[in-house]
Legacy VTK file of the C-alpha trace (Angstrom):
# vtk DataFile Version 3.0
C-alpha trace
ASCII
DATASET POLYDATA
POINTS 493 float
2.539 32.110 12.478
-0.226 30.667 14.704
-1.225 27.022 14.802
-3.769 26.127 12.119
-5.994 23.097 11.648
-7.896 22.038 8.515
-10.584 19.293 8.461
-10.828 17.536 5.093
-13.856 15.232 5.258
-15.203 12.953 2.546
-18.200 15.261 2.025
-18.153 18.942 1.205
-21.364 19.491 3.177
-20.743 17.486 6.359
-24.153 15.823 6.664
-24.449 12.197 7.790
-27.179 9.770 8.725
-27.119 8.016 12.056
-25.169 4.768 11.789
-22.796 6.034 9.062
-19.031 6.449 9.214
-17.179 9.759 9.084
-13.958 9.462 7.131
-11.372 12.056 6.229
-8.174 13.575 7.499
-6.988 16.443 9.658
-4.050 18.704 8.743
-2.403 20.358 11.745
0.339 22.933 11.139
2.539 24.291 13.941
5.321 26.843 13.692
7.329 25.851 16.723
8.033 22.972 19.088
5.428 22.548 21.840
5.292 20.613 25.065
1.957 18.847 25.347
0.307 16.176 27.403
-1.508 14.686 24.393
-3.180 15.481 21.106
-6.552 13.789 20.602
-9.586 13.824 18.312
-13.113 13.705 19.712
-16.573 13.240 18.191
-19.277 14.668 20.434
-23.045 15.007 20.299
-25.057 16.706 22.977
-28.273 18.574 23.750
-28.547 21.684 25.889
-31.547 23.689 27.080
-31.573 26.922 29.019
-34.033 29.720 29.713
-35.072 32.002 32.513
-38.402 33.296 33.808
-38.747 36.475 35.800
-41.252 36.789 38.633
-42.217 39.574 40.988
-39.407 38.962 43.447
-36.853 36.710 41.750
-35.746 35.166 38.472
-35.788 31.402 37.968
-33.187 29.774 35.698
-33.824 26.472 33.995
-31.190 24.353 32.262
-30.487 20.839 31.146
-27.778 18.817 29.447
-27.844 15.431 27.724
-24.914 13.577 26.120
-25.598 11.375 23.099
-22.110 10.697 21.796
-18.542 11.062 23.055
-15.608 9.230 21.486
-11.948 10.138 22.005
-8.917 8.968 20.030
-5.342 9.942 20.962
-3.185 10.758 17.956
-0.050 11.880 19.883
1.078 10.764 23.350
4.634 12.107 23.705
5.553 15.279 25.545
7.503 17.021 22.741
5.364 18.004 19.759
7.546 18.930 16.799
6.898 21.807 14.425
5.634 21.198 10.893
2.586 19.706 9.229
0.922 16.707 10.897
-1.693 14.634 9.022
-4.145 12.393 10.898
-6.454 10.009 9.015
-9.698 9.263 10.849
-12.697 6.942 10.535
-15.411 7.390 13.150
-18.916 5.912 13.417
-22.104 7.676 14.459
-24.373 5.483 16.617
-27.755 4.668 15.026
-29.795 6.016 17.971
-28.446 9.585 17.829
-31.212 12.194 17.360
-31.200 14.661 14.483
-29.478 18.014 14.623
-31.902 20.836 15.437
-32.007 24.253 17.037
-34.740 26.126 18.884
-35.073 29.298 20.952
-34.467 27.488 24.261
-32.099 24.683 23.291
-30.381 22.690 20.581
-28.950 19.327 19.550
-25.509 19.626 17.954
-22.597 17.429 16.849
-19.018 18.444 16.194
-15.641 16.947 15.418
-12.745 18.505 17.332
-8.971 18.253 17.670
-7.489 19.266 21.032
-3.880 20.055 21.943
-3.700 19.333 25.684
-1.034 21.587 27.223
0.511 21.023 30.667
-0.043 24.686 31.527
-2.224 27.382 30.085
-5.358 26.909 28.014
-5.796 24.015 25.621
-5.997 24.673 21.885
-9.266 23.308 20.505
-10.265 23.251 16.826
-13.867 22.264 16.011
-15.781 21.277 12.889
-19.623 21.139 13.183
-21.443 18.324 11.401
-25.119 17.618 10.742
-26.675 14.318 11.747
-30.047 13.026 10.554
-31.562 10.133 12.445
-32.930 7.545 10.032
-36.586 6.594 10.334
-38.213 4.186 7.881
-41.945 4.830 8.024
-42.698 1.351 6.635
-41.464 -0.365 9.809
-44.362 0.985 11.889
-47.836 0.167 10.500
-49.413 2.963 12.548
-47.811 5.584 10.281
-49.788 4.240 7.297
-53.194 4.529 9.002
-55.459 7.492 8.150
-56.010 10.250 10.710
-59.016 12.525 11.184
-60.162 15.509 13.238
-63.692 16.888 13.610
-65.090 20.103 15.020
-68.499 21.721 15.518
-68.711 25.436 16.204
-71.537 27.881 16.940
-70.777 31.470 16.020
-73.271 33.121 18.371
-74.665 32.476 21.831
-78.116 32.528 23.305
-80.455 34.221 22.490
-78.915 34.881 19.023
-77.633 31.382 18.515
-77.058 30.318 14.905
-76.755 27.013 13.143
-73.569 24.938 13.638
-70.523 24.860 11.361
-69.342 21.253 11.108
-65.893 20.511 9.679
-63.888 17.330 9.214
-60.175 17.102 8.309
-58.780 13.748 7.166
-55.399 12.495 5.891
-54.741 9.137 4.149
-51.702 8.498 6.387
-49.696 10.172 9.132
-46.131 9.438 7.972
-44.390 11.669 5.419
-40.875 12.701 4.401
-39.333 16.034 3.372
-40.241 17.170 -0.179
-43.370 15.008 -0.096
-46.894 16.213 -0.716
-49.315 15.797 2.202
-52.802 15.251 0.677
-55.751 16.268 2.818
-59.527 16.455 2.551
-61.639 19.053 4.322
-65.428 18.785 4.482
-67.349 21.841 5.666
-71.070 22.024 6.422
-72.025 25.657 7.074
-75.527 25.770 8.617
-75.144 29.341 9.834
-77.820 31.611 8.280
-75.799 34.807 8.685
-72.070 34.105 8.132
-69.903 32.748 5.319
-66.510 31.084 5.512
-64.244 33.420 3.550
-61.106 31.249 3.136
-59.215 28.234 4.434
-55.640 28.459 5.735
-53.495 25.290 5.707
-50.094 25.117 7.434
-47.527 22.682 8.811
-46.514 23.456 12.373
-43.278 22.434 14.088
-43.576 22.032 17.841
-40.562 22.057 20.192
-40.707 20.692 23.714
-37.767 21.648 25.963
-37.294 19.777 29.228
-35.053 21.182 31.947
-33.598 18.908 34.630
-32.697 21.518 37.214
-35.455 22.236 38.155
-37.789 19.997 36.194
-39.995 22.071 33.900
-41.235 22.043 30.338
-41.224 24.854 27.834
-42.923 24.938 24.429
-42.329 26.725 21.155
-44.290 26.500 17.886
-43.021 27.483 14.444
-44.846 27.622 11.096
-42.846 25.850 8.407
-45.144 26.483 5.421
-48.548 28.089 4.950
-51.035 28.194 2.072
-54.405 29.920 1.705
-57.364 28.561 -0.267
-59.569 31.485 -1.275
-62.694 29.445 -2.124
-65.647 30.498 0.030
-68.261 28.340 1.719
-71.515 30.257 1.645
-74.075 30.188 4.388
-76.459 27.221 4.454
-74.219 25.276 2.054
-71.612 22.523 1.974
-68.180 22.318 0.358
-65.394 19.790 0.122
-61.745 20.866 -0.237
-59.157 18.463 -1.619
-55.580 19.693 -1.935
-52.044 19.021 -0.729
-49.150 20.837 0.919
-45.438 20.027 0.585
-43.153 19.334 3.540
-40.069 21.643 3.409
-36.738 20.116 2.456
-34.636 20.767 5.592
-37.227 19.505 8.071
-35.717 17.452 10.947
-37.347 14.106 11.541
-39.807 13.657 14.381
-38.534 12.620 17.802
-40.085 9.389 19.038
-38.130 9.008 22.294
-39.874 11.038 25.031
-36.748 10.926 27.238
-34.899 13.469 25.108
-34.730 16.957 26.560
-35.330 18.431 23.067
-38.445 16.900 21.573
-39.878 17.701 18.095
-43.257 16.807 16.629
-45.422 18.149 13.776
-49.072 18.830 13.027
-51.096 19.773 9.977
-53.368 22.655 10.951
-56.387 24.062 9.104
-58.127 27.318 9.983
-61.601 28.325 8.787
-61.620 32.098 8.300
-65.049 33.319 9.445
-64.175 37.015 9.569
-65.944 39.703 11.561
-65.313 39.369 15.296
-65.422 35.583 15.499
-62.536 33.312 16.311
-61.227 31.087 13.543
-62.093 27.415 13.691
-58.974 25.262 14.095
-58.487 21.645 13.108
-55.177 19.815 13.486
-53.930 16.277 12.974
-50.503 14.919 13.969
-48.009 13.903 11.267
-44.706 12.060 11.538
-41.701 13.216 9.502
-39.274 10.418 8.623
-36.488 9.715 6.146
-37.987 6.839 4.080
-41.487 7.396 2.694
-44.340 4.935 2.709
-44.487 2.654 -0.308
-48.020 3.604 -1.410
-47.186 7.345 -1.193
-43.783 7.414 -2.889
-45.219 8.917 -6.075
-45.809 12.208 -4.241
-42.127 12.717 -3.354
-40.455 15.579 -5.265
-36.792 15.459 -6.264
-34.851 18.704 -6.643
-33.171 19.000 -10.048
-30.179 21.169 -10.536
-30.902 24.581 -11.964
-30.485 24.698 -15.697
-27.354 26.455 -16.733
-27.754 29.554 -18.870
-26.324 28.910 -22.330
-23.817 31.537 -23.397
-22.833 32.079 -27.058
-19.436 30.472 -26.476
-21.035 27.463 -24.751
-23.592 27.126 -27.561
-20.808 27.073 -30.159
-18.981 24.380 -28.208
-22.172 22.323 -27.977
-22.652 22.601 -31.725
-19.003 21.632 -32.234
-19.305 18.384 -30.275
-22.779 17.368 -31.449
-22.858 14.268 -33.684
-22.532 14.962 -37.382
-25.678 14.734 -39.533
-26.064 11.510 -41.535
-24.668 11.486 -45.057
-26.760 11.027 -48.184
-25.809 7.372 -48.368
-26.803 6.742 -44.743
-30.117 8.532 -45.281
-30.765 6.379 -48.353
-30.063 3.189 -46.372
-32.292 4.355 -43.505
-35.137 5.197 -45.888
-34.746 1.807 -47.564
-34.879 0.019 -44.208
-37.932 2.022 -43.171
-39.604 1.230 -46.481
-38.971 -2.498 -46.167
-40.211 -2.559 -42.535
-43.318 -0.491 -43.226
-44.429 -2.407 -46.336
-46.234 -5.216 -44.427
-48.097 -2.694 -42.273
-49.135 -0.665 -45.285
-50.324 -3.788 -47.032
-52.533 -4.632 -44.053
-53.949 -1.126 -43.720
-54.775 -0.537 -47.406
-57.947 -2.156 -48.699
-57.112 -1.579 -52.363
-55.641 -4.388 -54.488
-51.856 -4.495 -54.757
-50.081 -2.631 -57.533
-48.244 -4.574 -60.246
-45.816 -1.798 -61.100
-43.099 -3.455 -59.053
-43.384 -6.601 -61.227
-42.613 -4.816 -64.475
-39.240 -5.575 -66.093
-36.514 -2.969 -65.528
-35.532 -0.473 -68.165
-32.419 -0.876 -70.288
-30.576 2.039 -68.617
-31.468 0.706 -65.181
-30.307 -2.819 -66.017
-27.010 -1.666 -67.542
-26.158 0.812 -64.773
-22.636 0.226 -63.458
-22.446 -0.942 -59.859
-26.078 -2.064 -59.681
-26.366 -5.607 -58.348
-30.133 -5.656 -57.893
-32.134 -8.610 -59.179
-35.798 -8.868 -60.040
-36.561 -10.973 -56.970
-34.970 -8.639 -54.417
-37.105 -6.175 -52.455
-34.257 -3.929 -51.306
-34.009 -0.344 -52.448
-31.362 0.736 -54.896
-28.235 2.124 -53.255
-25.870 3.682 -55.778
-22.138 3.487 -55.286
-20.783 6.936 -54.647
-17.273 8.233 -55.179
-15.625 9.331 -51.925
-12.905 11.887 -52.603
-9.972 12.118 -50.191
-9.092 15.226 -48.232
-6.590 17.633 -49.704
-4.261 20.212 -48.213
-6.113 23.504 -47.866
-9.492 21.743 -47.618
-11.219 22.697 -44.362
-13.296 19.954 -42.754
-14.703 22.154 -39.991
-18.478 22.345 -40.090
-19.888 25.878 -39.847
-20.788 29.074 -41.619
-18.238 31.606 -42.702
-16.973 33.514 -39.642
-18.053 37.086 -39.059
-15.704 39.994 -39.518
-13.070 40.051 -36.813
-13.417 36.350 -35.942
-11.439 34.736 -38.700
-9.230 32.952 -36.174
-12.154 31.221 -34.469
-13.151 27.789 -35.751
-16.279 27.659 -33.571
-18.449 29.783 -35.906
-18.186 27.484 -38.939
-21.215 25.449 -39.990
-20.446 24.280 -43.552
-17.547 22.917 -45.540
-15.122 25.560 -46.703
-12.251 25.254 -49.170
-9.429 27.494 -50.244
-8.743 27.445 -54.025
-5.444 28.182 -55.758
-4.000 28.161 -59.269
-4.954 25.149 -61.426
-7.759 24.208 -59.021
-11.514 24.149 -59.330
-13.996 25.689 -56.893
-13.624 22.767 -54.482
-9.890 23.225 -54.008
-8.930 19.983 -55.742
-6.207 19.987 -58.400
-7.600 19.751 -61.923
-4.783 17.585 -63.265
-5.269 14.962 -60.547
-9.055 15.120 -60.285
-9.681 12.364 -62.842
-7.167 9.938 -61.361
-8.482 10.399 -57.848
-12.091 9.759 -58.834
-11.410 6.121 -59.539
-12.497 4.048 -62.555
-15.792 4.970 -64.172
-18.072 2.835 -66.297
-17.477 2.319 -70.040
-20.673 4.132 -70.972
-19.664 7.130 -68.963
-16.240 7.168 -70.657
-17.840 6.896 -74.129
-20.140 9.785 -73.342
-17.169 11.785 -72.153
-15.246 11.075 -75.398
-18.279 12.035 -77.487
-18.656 15.256 -75.490
-14.974 16.041 -76.089
-15.347 15.464 -79.885
-18.409 17.711 -80.017
-16.560 20.367 -78.053
-13.596 20.211 -80.468
-15.929 20.508 -83.492
-17.651 23.493 -81.932
-14.294 25.109 -81.240
-13.160 24.689 -84.921
-16.471 26.046 -86.244
-16.234 29.044 -83.960
-12.686 29.766 -85.139
-13.695 29.587 -88.881
-16.633 31.876 -88.193
-14.400 34.382 -86.445
-11.912 34.415 -89.405
-14.717 34.931 -91.960
-16.189 37.767 -89.930
-12.851 39.543 -89.640
-12.222 39.225 -93.443
-15.670 40.712 -94.211
-15.017 43.645 -91.928
-11.635 44.323 -93.652
-13.268 44.226 -97.124
-15.985 46.683 -96.032
-13.402 49.097 -94.644
-11.380 48.971 -97.940
-14.517 49.758 -100.005
-15.321 52.730 -97.784
-11.819 54.131 -98.243
-11.990 53.678 -102.051
-15.297 55.561 -102.290
-13.957 58.453 -100.229
-10.909 58.638 -102.503
-13.048 58.740 -105.646
-15.322 61.466 -104.380
LINES 1 494
493 0 1 2 3 4 5 6 7 8 9 10 11 12 13 14 15 16 17 18 19 20 21 22 23 24 25 26 27 28 29 30 31 32 33 34 35 36 37 38 39 40 41 42 43 44 45 46 47 48 49 50 51 52 53 54 55 56 57 58 59 60 61 62 63 64 65 66 67 68 69 70 71 72 73 74 75 76 77 78 79 80 81 82 83 84 85 86 87 88 89 90 91 92 93 94 95 96 97 98 99 100 101 102 103 104 105 106 107 108 109 110 111 112 113 114 115 116 117 118 119 120 121 122 123 124 125 126 127 128 129 130 131 132 133 134 135 136 137 138 139 140 141 142 143 144 145 146 147 148 149 150 151 152 153 154 155 156 157 158 159 160 161 162 163 164 165 166 167 168 169 170 171 172 173 174 175 176 177 178 179 180 181 182 183 184 185 186 187 188 189 190 191 192 193 194 195 196 197 198 199 200 201 202 203 204 205 206 207 208 209 210 211 212 213 214 215 216 217 218 219 220 221 222 223 224 225 226 227 228 229 230 231 232 233 234 235 236 237 238 239 240 241 242 243 244 245 246 247 248 249 250 251 252 253 254 255 256 257 258 259 260 261 262 263 264 265 266 267 268 269 270 271 272 273 274 275 276 277 278 279 280 281 282 283 284 285 286 287 288 289 290 291 292 293 294 295 296 297 298 299 300 301 302 303 304 305 306 307 308 309 310 311 312 313 314 315 316 317 318 319 320 321 322 323 324 325 326 327 328 329 330 331 332 333 334 335 336 337 338 339 340 341 342 343 344 345 346 347 348 349 350 351 352 353 354 355 356 357 358 359 360 361 362 363 364 365 366 367 368 369 370 371 372 373 374 375 376 377 378 379 380 381 382 383 384 385 386 387 388 389 390 391 392 393 394 395 396 397 398 399 400 401 402 403 404 405 406 407 408 409 410 411 412 413 414 415 416 417 418 419 420 421 422 423 424 425 426 427 428 429 430 431 432 433 434 435 436 437 438 439 440 441 442 443 444 445 446 447 448 449 450 451 452 453 454 455 456 457 458 459 460 461 462 463 464 465 466 467 468 469 470 471 472 473 474 475 476 477 478 479 480 481 482 483 484 485 486 487 488 489 490 491 492
C-alpha cells in the first residue's frame, strides 16, 4: 500500500482572505518504516510568468518568478519514521499583503499547502493541497474610489469632401469602486449630428486586463478578457439625441484589482461601451477604469446582490412531512378568545370611524336563559365576550390522534397521509369510539337544568315506547280477527 496523505481543513472550499488563519489537520498513512531526514509542512505563495516569441532567426523566451509567502514547519526530525497513521494539527497565517489568486494565459498567482517527506536518497515525497486567497480591499479607505469618472469622445464618420456631422458621446459613472455581485450604474449621452447614419445599438461590457512582467529579459505582455457583455438595442436616429441609463453586474468570482505595480502579474478592469454604427465604419469606443474590491462603498451598498440557495423541489414525501410538523390549527375555544380580543381592541377604532350615534343594544338587560346559563360569570358592566366552558374528553384506546385524511388503498400503514381525526369503534361504543356506559361519567357534572331536561326527555321516550307497544298489540289483534272472519265466510259458502 503506498503512502497516502489527507488534508482536513476547517473549510470544505479552501478559500481564505489575506490576514486569516488556516487551521486543520493532516493525516499521513505509511505502510512501512522509512528513513527520512525530516517531515515538514510548508505554506507557499508565488507568481510565475512565462512565454516565448518567435522571430525570423531565433525564438526569445521570457520568464519571471516572484515569491509572496514561504513558511516551513518541521513535524518530524528523527531519522526513523515508523509505519502507521500520523496526525499533525496545524495553524498557519496568511500575510495581509498577499495578492489574490488568479490565472492568465502567460502566468498565474497560486498558493498551496504541502507536506514533504525528505528522504536521504531518492526523490522526496510531496503532497500538495491548493488553496484560494483573496486580498482584502475596503473601498471606503480610499476617497478616490468614491469619485465619479467620465469619458468623452467625438467621432466623424466620413472624411473630406464627404464629411458628416460629429457624433458626440459621454460615458459617466457615479464612482469607480465596486465589488463582485454589485451593479455598476452608468449613464451614456449620445448626440448624433450625422445626417446619413444611425446608431443601431450600444454594447456594454466589463473587461479584465492582465499585465505580465518578465524579469529575464524585462518585457511586458498584455491580455484582455471579457467578463460580461450586454447589448442595448435602442437606436439613436440621425440628427437626434438620446440618453441611456442602465447598469451591469460584476461577476461573482472576479479577483480584486492589483494596486501594487511591482507585482509581475497585474490585474485591472474597465467598463467599455461601443456605439454600433454599422456599415463599414469602426465602432466608437468609450472606457472608464473601475476598481474591484472586497468591501463596497457605503452609499452603493444597496446595489449588492446576495446569492440565495436554490429552492429545493418539494417531493410528495417531503410535503407530507412538512404537513406533519406544521403547527396545529387553533381550536374553537382559542378562535373564540382571539375574536373576542380583536373585538375589544377594534371597538375604539370603530367608534372613532363611525359618525352614527352609538347603539344602546348592549345596555339592554340579559335574557333569562342567558343569565341562568351554567358556567357564565359575565356581569352587566363587563365588555368581554362570552366564552363558554367546553367539555374536554380524554383520549381512549383505539382513538387515533393523527391529523389527516383516510389513507389511500395500499397505504394503510402510512401515518403521513392522515389529515383528520379517525376513530375505530367496537361493541358497546358510539361512532366516536368512546364506551357508552362510561360516556356520562367522563363528561363531568352538567347543570341542573340540563339534567332536568334529560329526565323529561327520558320520560317522554318511555311514554312513546309504551304507546307504540299498545298500538302494535291492537293492530295484531285486528289482523287476527279479520283473518278468522275470512275463514268463516269461506266455510259457509
